[in-house]
A tleap script that builds the chain and sets N, CA, C and O, in Angstrom:
source leaprc.protein.ff14SB
mol = sequence {
  NMET SER TRP ASN MET GLN ASP TYR PRO ASP
  SER LEU LYS ASN PHE GLU THR LEU GLU ARG
  LYS LYS ILE ILE GLU ILE ALA ASN ALA LEU
  LEU ASP SER GLY TYR ASP GLU SER ARG ALA
  ILE ALA ILE ALA THR SER GLU GLY LYS ASP
  TRP TYR LYS ASN ALA SER LYS GLU GLU LEU
  ASP SER PHE ASP LYS GLU GLY ASN PRO SER
  LYS ASN ASP GLN HIE ASP ILE ASP SER ALA
  ASN PRO ASP LEU LEU ASP GLU ASN VAL GLN
  VAL LYS TYR ASP ALA GLU ASN GLU GLU TRP
  VAL VAL LYS THR VAL LYS ALA GLU ARG ALA
  ALA GLY THR PHE LYS TYR LYS LYS ASP ALA
  VAL LYS ARG ALA GLU GLU ILE ALA GLU ASN
  LYS ASN SER LYS VAL ILE THR TYR THR LYS
  CGLU
}
set mol.1.N position { 150.072 54.213 101.901 }
set mol.1.CA position { 150.940 55.234 101.350 }
set mol.1.C position { 150.163 56.069 100.344 }
set mol.1.O position { 149.598 55.530 99.393 }
set mol.2.N position { 150.133 57.350 100.543 }
set mol.2.CA position { 149.483 58.264 99.599 }
set mol.2.C position { 150.472 58.661 98.507 }
set mol.2.O position { 151.678 58.448 98.633 }
set mol.3.N position { 149.939 59.239 97.440 }
set mol.3.CA position { 150.780 59.621 96.313 }
set mol.3.C position { 150.581 61.084 95.953 }
set mol.3.O position { 149.631 61.724 96.404 }
set mol.4.N position { 151.498 61.609 95.126 }
set mol.4.CA position { 151.375 62.947 94.551 }
set mol.4.C position { 151.822 62.871 93.090 }
set mol.4.O position { 152.081 61.781 92.579 }
set mol.5.N position { 151.914 64.009 92.423 }
set mol.5.CA position { 152.227 64.014 90.992 }
set mol.5.C position { 153.699 63.676 90.694 }
set mol.5.O position { 154.055 63.427 89.542 }
set mol.6.N position { 154.545 63.669 91.722 }
set mol.6.CA position { 155.940 63.297 91.514 }
set mol.6.C position { 156.229 61.873 91.988 }
set mol.6.O position { 157.210 61.266 91.559 }
set mol.7.N position { 155.405 61.352 92.844 }
set mol.7.CA position { 155.612 60.031 93.433 }
set mol.7.C position { 154.302 59.258 93.376 }
set mol.7.O position { 153.404 59.468 94.191 }
set mol.8.N position { 154.208 58.352 92.391 }
set mol.8.CA position { 152.981 57.587 92.171 }
set mol.8.C position { 153.346 56.219 91.601 }
set mol.8.O position { 154.475 56.020 91.153 }
set mol.9.N position { 152.410 55.279 91.613 }
set mol.9.CA position { 152.699 53.933 91.103 }
set mol.9.C position { 153.097 53.951 89.621 }
set mol.9.O position { 152.587 54.756 88.841 }
set mol.10.N position { 153.999 53.067 89.256 }
set mol.10.CA position { 154.456 52.969 87.857 }
set mol.10.C position { 153.306 52.740 86.887 }
set mol.10.O position { 153.382 53.149 85.729 }
set mol.11.N position { 152.248 52.093 87.346 }
set mol.11.CA position { 151.123 51.794 86.458 }
set mol.11.C position { 150.420 53.062 85.971 }
set mol.11.O position { 149.606 52.996 85.050 }
set mol.12.N position { 150.720 54.205 86.570 }
set mol.12.CA position { 150.064 55.463 86.173 }
set mol.12.C position { 150.927 56.330 85.266 }
set mol.12.O position { 150.490 57.406 84.857 }
set mol.13.N position { 152.127 55.895 84.944 }
set mol.13.CA position { 153.057 56.765 84.222 }
set mol.13.C position { 152.634 57.098 82.794 }
set mol.13.O position { 153.058 58.128 82.271 }
set mol.14.N position { 151.818 56.273 82.141 }
set mol.14.CA position { 151.459 56.522 80.751 }
set mol.14.C position { 150.144 57.278 80.565 }
set mol.14.O position { 149.677 57.444 79.438 }
set mol.15.N position { 149.555 57.731 81.654 }
set mol.15.CA position { 148.317 58.496 81.548 }
set mol.15.C position { 148.614 59.966 81.271 }
set mol.15.O position { 149.674 60.482 81.627 }
set mol.16.N position { 147.649 60.628 80.626 }
set mol.16.CA position { 147.741 62.077 80.450 }
set mol.16.C position { 147.821 62.714 81.843 }
set mol.16.O position { 147.327 62.142 82.814 }
set mol.17.N position { 148.433 63.879 81.939 }
set mol.17.CA position { 148.669 64.527 83.234 }
set mol.17.C position { 147.386 64.722 84.034 }
set mol.17.O position { 147.347 64.375 85.214 }
set mol.18.N position { 146.339 65.267 83.425 }
set mol.18.CA position { 145.089 65.495 84.159 }
set mol.18.C position { 144.419 64.192 84.561 }
set mol.18.O position { 143.837 64.092 85.641 }
set mol.19.N position { 144.501 63.209 83.701 }
set mol.19.CA position { 143.924 61.906 84.003 }
set mol.19.C position { 144.664 61.288 85.204 }
set mol.19.O position { 144.038 60.757 86.121 }
set mol.20.N position { 145.984 61.366 85.183 }
set mol.20.CA position { 146.790 60.847 86.291 }
set mol.20.C position { 146.473 61.609 87.583 }
set mol.20.O position { 146.366 61.010 88.653 }
set mol.21.N position { 146.326 62.908 87.476 }
set mol.21.CA position { 146.008 63.736 88.647 }
set mol.21.C position { 144.695 63.281 89.287 }
set mol.21.O position { 144.608 63.162 90.509 }
set mol.22.N position { 143.681 63.029 88.469 }
set mol.22.CA position { 142.378 62.588 88.977 }
set mol.22.C position { 142.491 61.202 89.606 }
set mol.22.O position { 141.917 60.954 90.667 }
set mol.23.N position { 143.217 60.308 88.967 }
set mol.23.CA position { 143.394 58.960 89.502 }
set mol.23.C position { 144.087 59.009 90.859 }
set mol.23.O position { 143.679 58.313 91.789 }
set mol.24.N position { 145.122 59.819 90.978 }
set mol.24.CA position { 145.836 59.950 92.255 }
set mol.24.C position { 144.912 60.522 93.320 }
set mol.24.O position { 144.911 60.055 94.459 }
set mol.25.N position { 144.130 61.524 92.957 }
set mol.25.CA position { 143.189 62.128 93.913 }
set mol.25.C position { 142.190 61.074 94.430 }
set mol.25.O position { 141.936 60.986 95.632 }
set mol.26.N position { 141.642 60.295 93.525 }
set mol.26.CA position { 140.682 59.256 93.913 }
set mol.26.C position { 141.365 58.174 94.748 }
set mol.26.O position { 140.831 57.750 95.774 }
set mol.27.N position { 142.538 57.732 94.312 }
set mol.27.CA position { 143.256 56.675 95.034 }
set mol.27.C position { 143.588 57.114 96.459 }
set mol.27.O position { 143.431 56.333 97.398 }
set mol.28.N position { 144.040 58.344 96.628 }
set mol.28.CA position { 144.365 58.837 97.966 }
set mol.28.C position { 143.130 58.854 98.863 }
set mol.28.O position { 143.214 58.516 100.044 }
set mol.29.N position { 141.991 59.246 98.307 }
set mol.29.CA position { 140.753 59.244 99.091 }
set mol.29.C position { 140.369 57.821 99.486 }
set mol.29.O position { 139.920 57.584 100.607 }
set mol.30.N position { 140.545 56.884 98.573 }
set mol.30.CA position { 140.240 55.486 98.880 }
set mol.30.C position { 141.169 54.940 99.963 }
set mol.30.O position { 140.728 54.216 100.856 }
set mol.31.N position { 142.438 55.283 99.884 }
set mol.31.CA position { 143.391 54.843 100.912 }
set mol.31.C position { 142.989 55.385 102.280 }
set mol.31.O position { 143.035 54.665 103.278 }
set mol.32.N position { 142.595 56.655 102.323 }
set mol.32.CA position { 142.148 57.261 103.584 }
set mol.32.C position { 140.905 56.574 104.129 }
set mol.32.O position { 140.661 56.588 105.335 }
set mol.33.N position { 140.119 55.973 103.238 }
set mol.33.CA position { 138.883 55.303 103.641 }
set mol.33.C position { 139.109 53.855 104.061 }
set mol.33.O position { 138.169 53.169 104.461 }
set mol.34.N position { 140.351 53.392 103.973 }
set mol.34.CA position { 140.645 52.053 104.438 }
set mol.34.C position { 140.857 51.004 103.364 }
set mol.34.O position { 141.052 49.832 103.687 }
set mol.35.N position { 140.825 51.384 102.104 }
set mol.35.CA position { 141.068 50.426 101.027 }
set mol.35.C position { 142.556 50.077 100.984 }
set mol.35.O position { 143.399 50.922 101.283 }
set mol.36.N position { 142.883 48.828 100.610 }
set mol.36.CA position { 144.294 48.489 100.453 }
set mol.36.C position { 144.775 49.058 99.121 }
set mol.36.O position { 143.975 49.367 98.238 }
set mol.37.N position { 146.100 49.190 98.990 }
set mol.37.CA position { 146.683 49.865 97.832 }
set mol.37.C position { 146.267 49.277 96.496 }
set mol.37.O position { 145.912 50.022 95.583 }
set mol.38.N position { 146.301 47.956 96.361 }
set mol.38.CA position { 146.010 47.351 95.067 }
set mol.38.C position { 144.569 47.617 94.643 }
set mol.38.O position { 144.305 47.882 93.470 }
set mol.39.N position { 143.644 47.548 95.584 }
set mol.39.CA position { 142.242 47.823 95.247 }
set mol.39.C position { 142.036 49.309 94.976 }
set mol.39.O position { 141.287 49.685 94.075 }
set mol.40.N position { 142.705 50.150 95.763 }
set mol.40.CA position { 142.576 51.601 95.560 }
set mol.40.C position { 143.063 51.990 94.165 }
set mol.40.O position { 142.419 52.786 93.481 }
set mol.41.N position { 144.180 51.437 93.749 }
set mol.41.CA position { 144.720 51.761 92.428 }
set mol.41.C position { 143.776 51.282 91.332 }
set mol.41.O position { 143.502 52.024 90.389 }
set mol.42.N position { 143.280 50.064 91.439 }
set mol.42.CA position { 142.387 49.519 90.414 }
set mol.42.C position { 141.098 50.329 90.311 }
set mol.42.O position { 140.672 50.683 89.211 }
set mol.43.N position { 140.483 50.619 91.438 }
set mol.43.CA position { 139.226 51.380 91.431 }
set mol.43.C position { 139.473 52.798 90.930 }
set mol.43.O position { 138.726 53.298 90.088 }
set mol.44.N position { 140.516 53.447 91.441 }
set mol.44.CA position { 140.813 54.827 91.049 }
set mol.44.C position { 141.137 54.926 89.559 }
set mol.44.O position { 140.740 55.883 88.895 }
set mol.45.N position { 141.853 53.943 89.044 }
set mol.45.CA position { 142.193 53.953 87.620 }
set mol.45.C position { 140.926 53.868 86.773 }
set mol.45.O position { 140.761 54.628 85.818 }
set mol.46.N position { 140.049 52.960 87.117 }
set mol.46.CA position { 138.805 52.812 86.368 }
set mol.46.C position { 137.951 54.083 86.449 }
set mol.46.O position { 137.467 54.584 85.434 }
set mol.47.N position { 137.777 54.588 87.657 }
set mol.47.CA position { 136.942 55.783 87.845 }
set mol.47.C position { 137.586 57.017 87.219 }
set mol.47.O position { 136.897 57.841 86.619 }
set mol.48.N position { 138.906 57.147 87.358 }
set mol.48.CA position { 139.611 58.295 86.785 }
set mol.48.C position { 139.561 58.312 85.264 }
set mol.48.O position { 139.369 59.363 84.652 }
set mol.49.N position { 139.737 57.136 84.658 }
set mol.49.CA position { 139.638 57.039 83.204 }
set mol.49.C position { 138.235 57.412 82.734 }
set mol.49.O position { 138.075 58.122 81.741 }
set mol.50.N position { 137.230 56.934 83.448 }
set mol.50.CA position { 135.843 57.240 83.106 }
set mol.50.C position { 135.579 58.739 83.230 }
set mol.50.O position { 134.959 59.335 82.349 }
set mol.51.N position { 136.044 59.346 84.313 }
set mol.51.CA position { 135.861 60.778 84.512 }
set mol.51.C position { 136.531 61.561 83.381 }
set mol.51.O position { 135.925 62.462 82.801 }
set mol.52.N position { 137.772 61.219 83.074 }
set mol.52.CA position { 138.533 61.938 82.055 }
set mol.52.C position { 137.862 61.840 80.684 }
set mol.52.O position { 137.810 62.816 79.936 }
set mol.53.N position { 137.358 60.666 80.371 }
set mol.53.CA position { 136.704 60.442 79.081 }
set mol.53.C position { 135.410 61.257 78.959 }
set mol.53.O position { 135.073 61.732 77.875 }
set mol.54.N position { 134.694 61.415 80.065 }
set mol.54.CA position { 133.382 62.066 80.027 }
set mol.54.C position { 133.372 63.518 80.494 }
set mol.54.O position { 132.337 64.180 80.416 }
set mol.55.N position { 134.497 64.022 80.974 }
set mol.55.CA position { 134.548 65.393 81.486 }
set mol.55.C position { 134.434 66.403 80.340 }
set mol.55.O position { 134.976 66.201 79.254 }
set mol.56.N position { 133.723 67.481 80.611 }
set mol.56.CA position { 133.612 68.551 79.618 }
set mol.56.C position { 134.902 69.365 79.608 }
set mol.56.O position { 135.733 69.233 80.507 }
set mol.57.N position { 135.063 70.194 78.604 }
set mol.57.CA position { 136.238 71.065 78.511 }
set mol.57.C position { 136.323 71.959 79.739 }
set mol.57.O position { 137.411 72.201 80.263 }
set mol.58.N position { 135.175 72.450 80.198 }
set mol.58.CA position { 135.145 73.327 81.372 }
set mol.58.C position { 135.592 72.579 82.630 }
set mol.58.O position { 136.338 73.113 83.451 }
set mol.59.N position { 135.125 71.333 82.767 }
set mol.59.CA position { 135.536 70.520 83.927 }
set mol.59.C position { 137.045 70.261 83.900 }
set mol.59.O position { 137.716 70.355 84.927 }
set mol.60.N position { 137.561 69.939 82.732 }
set mol.60.CA position { 138.997 69.685 82.611 }
set mol.60.C position { 139.798 70.941 82.933 }
set mol.60.O position { 140.792 70.879 83.656 }
set mol.61.N position { 139.362 72.089 82.393 }
set mol.61.CA position { 140.055 73.350 82.664 }
set mol.61.C position { 140.015 73.703 84.149 }
set mol.61.O position { 141.016 74.135 84.720 }
set mol.62.N position { 138.865 73.518 84.759 }
set mol.62.CA position { 138.713 73.812 86.191 }
set mol.62.C position { 139.600 72.894 87.026 }
set mol.62.O position { 140.270 73.346 87.954 }
set mol.63.N position { 139.604 71.622 86.698 }
set mol.63.CA position { 140.415 70.666 87.443 }
set mol.63.C position { 141.901 70.948 87.261 }
set mol.63.O position { 142.692 70.764 88.186 }
set mol.64.N position { 142.278 71.395 86.065 }
set mol.64.CA position { 143.670 71.721 85.774 }
set mol.64.C position { 144.153 72.871 86.664 }
set mol.64.O position { 145.321 72.911 87.052 }
set mol.65.N position { 143.261 73.797 86.982 }
set mol.65.CA position { 143.617 74.965 87.802 }
set mol.65.C position { 143.697 74.636 89.295 }
set mol.65.O position { 144.307 75.379 90.064 }
set mol.66.N position { 143.082 73.524 89.703 }
set mol.66.CA position { 143.143 73.116 91.112 }
set mol.66.C position { 144.560 72.665 91.455 }
set mol.66.O position { 145.330 72.268 90.580 }
set mol.67.N position { 144.885 72.734 92.728 }
set mol.67.CA position { 146.188 72.271 93.181 }
set mol.67.C position { 146.347 70.777 92.962 }
set mol.67.O position { 145.366 70.037 92.901 }
set mol.68.N position { 147.581 70.348 92.846 }
set mol.68.CA position { 147.861 68.925 92.668 }
set mol.68.C position { 147.624 68.164 93.966 }
set mol.68.O position { 147.754 68.734 95.049 }
set mol.69.N position { 147.279 66.882 93.868 }
set mol.69.CA position { 147.098 66.082 95.077 }
set mol.69.C position { 148.410 65.984 95.852 }
set mol.69.O position { 149.494 65.930 95.271 }
set mol.70.N position { 148.283 65.962 97.166 }
set mol.70.CA position { 149.470 65.831 98.006 }
set mol.70.C position { 149.289 64.642 98.935 }
set mol.70.O position { 148.180 64.148 99.135 }
set mol.71.N position { 150.381 64.204 99.486 }
set mol.71.CA position { 150.342 63.052 100.386 }
set mol.71.C position { 149.655 63.385 101.706 }
set mol.71.O position { 149.296 62.483 102.462 }
set mol.72.N position { 149.473 64.662 101.985 }
set mol.72.CA position { 148.878 65.080 103.260 }
set mol.72.C position { 147.450 65.591 103.125 }
set mol.72.O position { 146.893 66.108 104.094 }
set mol.73.N position { 146.843 65.459 101.947 }
set mol.73.CA position { 145.469 65.926 101.751 }
set mol.73.C position { 144.515 65.202 102.694 }
set mol.73.O position { 144.719 64.033 103.023 }
set mol.74.N position { 143.478 65.904 103.121 }
set mol.74.CA position { 142.428 65.320 103.940 }
set mol.74.C position { 141.241 65.016 103.037 }
set mol.74.O position { 140.922 65.808 102.150 }
set mol.75.N position { 140.583 63.879 103.251 }
set mol.75.CA position { 139.466 63.466 102.412 }
set mol.75.C position { 138.245 63.148 103.252 }
set mol.75.O position { 138.352 62.783 104.422 }
set mol.76.N position { 137.078 63.294 102.632 }
set mol.76.CA position { 135.826 62.929 103.281 }
set mol.76.C position { 135.719 61.416 103.277 }
set mol.76.O position { 135.401 60.808 102.255 }
set mol.77.N position { 135.985 60.818 104.416 }
set mol.77.CA position { 135.953 59.359 104.482 }
set mol.77.C position { 134.608 58.839 104.966 }
set mol.77.O position { 134.385 57.629 104.989 }
set mol.78.N position { 133.706 59.740 105.352 }
set mol.78.CA position { 132.401 59.308 105.833 }
set mol.78.C position { 131.515 58.779 104.710 }
set mol.78.O position { 130.647 57.940 104.951 }
set mol.79.N position { 131.729 59.267 103.473 }
set mol.79.CA position { 130.854 58.855 102.374 }
set mol.79.C position { 131.307 57.550 101.723 }
set mol.79.O position { 130.531 56.932 100.993 }
set mol.80.N position { 132.531 57.120 101.966 }
set mol.80.CA position { 133.020 55.874 101.395 }
set mol.80.C position { 132.674 54.719 102.330 }
set mol.80.O position { 132.549 54.892 103.542 }
set mol.81.N position { 132.522 53.539 101.737 }
set mol.81.CA position { 132.157 52.399 102.559 }
set mol.81.C position { 132.895 51.152 102.085 }
set mol.81.O position { 132.418 50.449 101.194 }
set mol.82.N position { 134.072 50.869 102.683 }
set mol.82.CA position { 134.826 49.691 102.253 }
set mol.82.C position { 134.078 48.383 102.475 }
set mol.82.O position { 134.414 47.371 101.858 }
set mol.83.N position { 133.065 48.385 103.349 }
set mol.83.CA position { 132.288 47.164 103.587 }
set mol.83.C position { 131.537 46.716 102.340 }
set mol.83.O position { 131.164 45.548 102.234 }
set mol.84.N position { 131.310 47.617 101.402 }
set mol.84.CA position { 130.573 47.281 100.187 }
set mol.84.C position { 131.447 46.576 99.147 }
set mol.84.O position { 130.935 46.099 98.134 }
set mol.85.N position { 132.733 46.508 99.382 }
set mol.85.CA position { 133.631 45.896 98.404 }
set mol.85.C position { 133.306 44.441 98.114 }
set mol.85.O position { 133.511 43.972 96.995 }
set mol.86.N position { 132.808 43.727 99.102 }
set mol.86.CA position { 132.515 42.308 98.901 }
set mol.86.C position { 131.104 42.058 98.387 }
set mol.86.O position { 130.728 40.910 98.152 }
set mol.87.N position { 130.330 43.100 98.212 }
set mol.87.CA position { 128.943 42.953 97.773 }
set mol.87.C position { 128.849 42.934 96.253 }
set mol.87.O position { 129.639 43.580 95.565 }
set mol.88.N position { 127.874 42.186 95.733 }
set mol.88.CA position { 127.630 42.108 94.295 }
set mol.88.C position { 126.977 43.389 93.787 }
set mol.88.O position { 126.471 44.200 94.562 }
set mol.89.N position { 127.001 43.546 92.480 }
set mol.89.CA position { 126.416 44.713 91.832 }
set mol.89.C position { 125.153 44.273 91.095 }
set mol.89.O position { 125.180 43.295 90.348 }
set mol.90.N position { 124.058 44.983 91.299 }
set mol.90.CA position { 122.778 44.639 90.687 }
set mol.90.C position { 122.407 45.617 89.575 }
set mol.90.O position { 122.732 46.804 89.627 }
set mol.91.N position { 121.724 45.087 88.581 }
set mol.91.CA position { 121.133 45.897 87.517 }
set mol.91.C position { 119.634 45.608 87.545 }
set mol.91.O position { 119.197 44.494 87.258 }
set mol.92.N position { 118.861 46.624 87.894 }
set mol.92.CA position { 117.399 46.471 88.001 }
set mol.92.C position { 116.712 47.574 87.208 }
set mol.92.O position { 117.252 48.665 87.027 }
set mol.93.N position { 115.508 47.262 86.742 }
set mol.93.CA position { 114.723 48.262 86.021 }
set mol.93.C position { 113.834 49.020 86.996 }
set mol.93.O position { 113.129 48.414 87.802 }
set mol.94.N position { 113.868 50.344 86.922 }
set mol.94.CA position { 113.021 51.214 87.730 }
set mol.94.C position { 111.880 51.693 86.824 }
set mol.94.O position { 112.051 52.625 86.038 }
set mol.95.N position { 110.712 51.042 86.944 }
set mol.95.CA position { 109.576 51.341 86.070 }
set mol.95.C position { 109.054 52.761 86.272 }
set mol.95.O position { 108.601 53.401 85.323 }
set mol.96.N position { 109.117 53.247 87.496 }
set mol.96.CA position { 108.606 54.593 87.784 }
set mol.96.C position { 109.375 55.660 87.004 }
set mol.96.O position { 108.779 56.591 86.461 }
set mol.97.N position { 110.704 55.520 86.951 }
set mol.97.CA position { 111.543 56.489 86.249 }
set mol.97.C position { 111.951 56.026 84.853 }
set mol.97.O position { 112.639 56.743 84.127 }
set mol.98.N position { 111.519 54.819 84.488 }
set mol.98.CA position { 111.817 54.241 83.178 }
set mol.98.C position { 113.306 54.254 82.865 }
set mol.98.O position { 113.747 54.778 81.842 }
set mol.99.N position { 114.080 53.648 83.797 }
set mol.99.CA position { 115.527 53.596 83.608 }
set mol.99.C position { 116.091 52.365 84.318 }
set mol.99.O position { 115.483 51.813 85.235 }
set mol.100.N position { 117.265 51.961 83.864 }
set mol.100.CA position { 117.984 50.844 84.478 }
set mol.100.C position { 118.920 51.415 85.535 }
set mol.100.O position { 119.616 52.403 85.300 }
set mol.101.N position { 118.925 50.783 86.697 }
set mol.101.CA position { 119.700 51.269 87.837 }
set mol.101.C position { 120.814 50.277 88.163 }
set mol.101.O position { 120.580 49.071 88.252 }
set mol.102.N position { 122.032 50.801 88.340 }
set mol.102.CA position { 123.180 50.006 88.756 }
set mol.102.C position { 123.453 50.358 90.212 }
set mol.102.O position { 123.677 51.519 90.553 }
set mol.103.N position { 123.432 49.336 91.065 }
set mol.103.CA position { 123.586 49.598 92.491 }
set mol.103.C position { 124.246 48.398 93.174 }
set mol.103.O position { 123.876 47.251 92.925 }
set mol.104.N position { 125.214 48.673 94.025 }
set mol.104.CA position { 125.831 47.623 94.825 }
set mol.104.C position { 124.863 47.205 95.922 }
set mol.104.O position { 124.224 48.050 96.548 }
set mol.105.N position { 124.755 45.906 96.155 }
set mol.105.CA position { 123.894 45.387 97.214 }
set mol.105.C position { 124.297 46.063 98.529 }
set mol.105.O position { 125.485 46.176 98.833 }
set mol.106.N position { 123.325 46.502 99.290 }
set mol.106.CA position { 123.481 47.191 100.580 }
set mol.106.C position { 123.922 48.644 100.459 }
set mol.106.O position { 124.051 49.326 101.475 }
set mol.107.N position { 124.157 49.137 99.246 }
set mol.107.CA position { 124.529 50.547 99.073 }
set mol.107.C position { 123.287 51.414 99.205 }
set mol.107.O position { 122.181 50.989 98.869 }
set mol.108.N position { 123.477 52.626 99.694 }
set mol.108.CA position { 122.357 53.553 99.840 }
set mol.108.C position { 121.997 54.211 98.508 }
set mol.108.O position { 120.826 54.470 98.230 }
set mol.109.N position { 123.018 54.479 97.686 }
set mol.109.CA position { 122.796 55.190 96.432 }
set mol.109.C position { 123.189 54.329 95.239 }
set mol.109.O position { 124.023 53.429 95.336 }
set mol.110.N position { 122.565 54.636 94.127 }
set mol.110.CA position { 122.894 53.949 92.882 }
set mol.110.C position { 124.241 54.443 92.360 }
set mol.110.O position { 124.627 55.589 92.590 }
set mol.111.N position { 124.942 53.572 91.664 }
set mol.111.CA position { 126.197 53.950 91.025 }
set mol.111.C position { 125.937 54.630 89.691 }
set mol.111.O position { 126.820 55.289 89.142 }
set mol.112.N position { 124.716 54.469 89.166 }
set mol.112.CA position { 124.366 55.105 87.910 }
set mol.112.C position { 123.009 54.645 87.417 }
set mol.112.O position { 122.493 53.610 87.840 }
set mol.113.N position { 122.437 55.434 86.514 }
set mol.113.CA position { 121.176 55.080 85.873 }
set mol.113.C position { 121.359 55.196 84.366 }
set mol.113.O position { 122.115 56.039 83.885 }
set mol.114.N position { 120.655 54.337 83.624 }
set mol.114.CA position { 120.857 54.257 82.193 }
set mol.114.C position { 119.537 54.035 81.466 }
set mol.114.O position { 118.610 53.424 81.998 }
set mol.115.N position { 119.474 54.540 80.248 }
set mol.115.CA position { 118.292 54.355 79.424 }
set mol.115.C position { 118.202 52.917 78.927 }
set mol.115.O position { 117.115 52.346 78.836 }
set mol.116.N position { 119.370 52.335 78.605 }
set mol.116.CA position { 119.389 50.991 78.041 }
set mol.116.C position { 120.059 50.004 78.995 }
set mol.116.O position { 121.043 50.323 79.662 }
set mol.117.N position { 119.501 48.809 79.040 }
set mol.117.CA position { 120.021 47.765 79.919 }
set mol.117.C position { 121.473 47.429 79.588 }
set mol.117.O position { 122.283 47.235 80.494 }
set mol.118.N position { 121.807 47.359 78.310 }
set mol.118.CA position { 123.170 46.995 77.917 }
set mol.118.C position { 124.194 47.973 78.479 }
set mol.118.O position { 125.293 47.565 78.853 }
set mol.119.N position { 123.852 49.257 78.545 }
set mol.119.CA position { 124.762 50.254 79.105 }
set mol.119.C position { 124.892 50.075 80.618 }
set mol.119.O position { 125.976 50.235 81.179 }
set mol.120.N position { 123.793 49.748 81.261 }
set mol.120.CA position { 123.806 49.517 82.710 }
set mol.120.C position { 124.644 48.282 83.045 }
set mol.120.O position { 125.426 48.293 83.996 }
set mol.121.N position { 124.476 47.233 82.269 }
set mol.121.CA position { 125.230 46.005 82.509 }
set mol.121.C position { 126.724 46.254 82.295 }
set mol.121.O position { 127.550 45.762 83.064 }
set mol.122.N position { 127.069 47.004 81.271 }
set mol.122.CA position { 128.479 47.316 81.004 }
set mol.122.C position { 129.097 48.032 82.204 }
set mol.122.O position { 130.198 47.696 82.642 }
set mol.123.N position { 128.372 49.023 82.730 }
set mol.123.CA position { 128.883 49.767 83.893 }
set mol.123.C position { 128.973 48.860 85.123 }
set mol.123.O position { 129.950 48.922 85.869 }
set mol.124.N position { 127.979 48.037 85.330 }
set mol.124.CA position { 127.985 47.113 86.468 }
set mol.124.C position { 129.174 46.158 86.373 }
set mol.124.O position { 129.807 45.853 87.384 }
set mol.125.N position { 129.477 45.692 85.180 }
set mol.125.CA position { 130.609 44.789 84.989 }
set mol.125.C position { 131.936 45.473 85.311 }
set mol.125.O position { 132.838 44.851 85.873 }
set mol.126.N position { 132.056 46.748 84.955 }
set mol.126.CA position { 133.273 47.502 85.284 }
set mol.126.C position { 133.443 47.601 86.797 }
set mol.126.O position { 134.530 47.374 87.329 }
set mol.127.N position { 132.357 47.942 87.478 }
set mol.127.CA position { 132.410 48.075 88.939 }
set mol.127.C position { 132.727 46.732 89.582 }
set mol.127.O position { 133.588 46.650 90.458 }
set mol.128.N position { 132.041 45.688 89.154 }
set mol.128.CA position { 132.240 44.355 89.727 }
set mol.128.C position { 133.659 43.852 89.484 }
set mol.128.O position { 134.248 43.219 90.360 }
set mol.129.N position { 134.203 44.121 88.325 }
set mol.129.CA position { 135.567 43.687 88.027 }
set mol.129.C position { 136.559 44.328 88.991 }
set mol.129.O position { 137.485 43.669 89.464 }
set mol.130.N position { 136.366 45.617 89.283 }
set mol.130.CA position { 137.257 46.313 90.213 }
set mol.130.C position { 137.142 45.773 91.631 }
set mol.130.O position { 138.106 45.809 92.396 }
set mol.131.N position { 135.971 45.275 91.977 }
set mol.131.CA position { 135.728 44.790 93.335 }
set mol.131.C position { 135.874 43.275 93.447 }
set mol.131.O position { 135.768 42.721 94.541 }
set mol.132.N position { 136.114 42.609 92.333 }
set mol.132.CA position { 136.145 41.141 92.304 }
set mol.132.C position { 134.834 40.560 92.818 }
set mol.132.O position { 134.824 39.598 93.585 }
set mol.133.N position { 133.734 41.155 92.387 }
set mol.133.CA position { 132.412 40.650 92.769 }
set mol.133.C position { 131.650 40.261 91.500 }
set mol.133.O position { 132.217 40.256 90.408 }
set mol.134.N position { 130.375 39.939 91.649 }
set mol.134.CA position { 129.561 39.484 90.526 }
set mol.134.C position { 128.494 40.513 90.177 }
set mol.134.O position { 128.149 41.384 90.976 }
set mol.135.N position { 127.983 40.382 88.949 }
set mol.135.CA position { 126.866 41.206 88.492 }
set mol.135.C position { 125.609 40.345 88.500 }
set mol.135.O position { 125.602 39.223 87.994 }
set mol.136.N position { 124.551 40.889 89.082 }
set mol.136.CA position { 123.251 40.223 89.089 }
set mol.136.C position { 122.309 41.102 88.270 }
set mol.136.O position { 122.085 42.264 88.612 }
set mol.137.N position { 121.759 40.552 87.193 }
set mol.137.CA position { 120.857 41.329 86.353 }
set mol.137.C position { 119.429 40.813 86.506 }
set mol.137.O position { 119.191 39.617 86.671 }
set mol.138.N position { 118.505 41.735 86.446 }
set mol.138.CA position { 117.094 41.413 86.538 }
set mol.138.C position { 116.405 41.824 85.249 }
set mol.138.O position { 116.913 42.656 84.498 }
set mol.139.N position { 115.240 41.232 85.001 }
set mol.139.CA position { 114.444 41.607 83.841 }
set mol.139.C position { 113.356 42.581 84.265 }
set mol.139.O position { 113.063 42.728 85.452 }
set mol.140.N position { 112.764 43.240 83.285 }
set mol.140.CA position { 111.635 44.126 83.609 }
set mol.140.C position { 110.495 43.306 84.150 }
set mol.140.O position { 110.279 42.173 83.719 }
set mol.141.N position { 109.764 43.865 85.088 }
set mol.141.CA position { 108.605 43.151 85.658 }
set mol.141.C position { 107.344 43.606 84.990 }
set mol.141.O position { 106.260 43.127 85.325 }
savepdb mol mol.pdb
quit
């Protein structure tokens, strides 16, 4: 079941309007990609909150001007991979770029890069919690 700004899970009622809009947009895309509702809501909530917290004023204004999510929206489902939900999240040091990389095992792309290991581990823990998986951390070589 997809959602819109008038019909959404009760767990989203206390979010700011733009934050809720982003969460619904993400959740609908996850549902289209084959995620079950409970996982879609948990992942979308985490990602939407993160986006809202880090979005610039320009990003917020631009997103505010976009149309609201609808139950009939079409999403790019080719880039999502529900098979990765059961995979652990790794934190490894990339010596060439001098940064810590957060990446789900078997994923093609990193979920993020960080200057400090503690920040990378924090992000990995957020992702793993949403997926009910584990975090594997490595030391510098």
